[in-house]
C-alpha positions in Angstrom: -3.5 -69.0 -32.5 -5.3 -69.0 -35.8 -2.9 -66.5 -37.2 -0.2 -69.1 -37.1 -2.4 -71.7 -38.7 -4.4 -69.9 -41.4 -3.6 -67.1 -43.8 -6.3 -65.1 -45.7 -5.0 -62.8 -48.4 -6.7 -61.7 -51.6 -3.3 -62.3 -53.3 -3.2 -66.0 -52.3 -5.9 -68.4 -53.8 -8.2 -65.4 -54.4 -8.7 -64.9 -50.7 -9.6 -68.4 -49.7 -8.3 -69.4 -46.3 -5.0 -71.4 -46.7 -2.7 -73.1 -44.4 0.0 -70.5 -43.4 3.2 -70.9 -45.4 1.4 -72.8 -48.2 -1.1 -72.3 -51.0 -3.2 -75.2 -49.8 -6.8 -74.2 -49.1 -8.2 -75.2 -45.7 -11.3 -76.4 -47.5 -9.2 -79.3 -48.9 -8.8 -80.7 -45.4 -12.5 -80.5 -44.7 -13.2 -82.2 -48.1 -10.7 -85.0 -47.3 -12.2 -85.6 -43.8 -15.8 -85.5 -45.2 -14.7 -88.1 -47.8 -13.5 -90.4 -45.2 -9.7 -89.9 -45.7 -7.3 -89.8 -42.7 -5.1 -86.9 -41.7 -2.1 -89.0 -42.8 -3.6 -89.3 -46.3 -4.2 -85.6 -46.4 -0.6 -84.8 -45.3 0.8 -87.3 -47.8 -0.9 -85.4 -50.6 -0.1 -81.9 -49.2 3.4 -82.2 -47.6 3.8 -78.5 -47.2 1.0 -78.5 -44.5 2.2 -79.2 -41.0 0.4 -81.9 -38.8 -0.1 -79.3 -36.1 -2.0 -77.1 -38.5 -4.3 -80.0 -39.4 -4.9 -81.1 -35.9 -5.9 -77.6 -34.8 -8.3 -77.2 -37.6 -9.7 -80.6 -37.4 -10.7 -79.9 -33.8 -12.1 -76.5 -34.8 -14.1 -77.5 -37.9 -17.4 -77.8 -36.1 -17.1 -74.5 -34.3 -15.7 -72.2 -37.1 -16.6 -71.8 -40.7 -14.6 -70.6 -43.6 -17.0 -67.6 -44.0 -16.4 -66.7 -40.3 -12.6 -66.8 -40.9 -13.0 -64.4 -43.9 -15.2 -62.0 -41.8 -12.6 -62.0 -39.0 -9.9 -61.0 -41.5 -12.2 -58.4 -43.1 -12.1 -60.0 -46.6 
């Protein structure tokens, strides 16, 4: 399911995991949540990201790290 949610490519944002179909780094979501912002606020600022992508990652954020995502994609 991650392949529909996250893209990791050295040609997009220097290989940082981004939401598929966007250039929005996944880290931005984690920063918003850590800062106390809501998903709605995040989506307002990043309208190219789909709610389904955010909901999936929000649920996964404690079980998977950005570094693990990079290793999985061999970057």
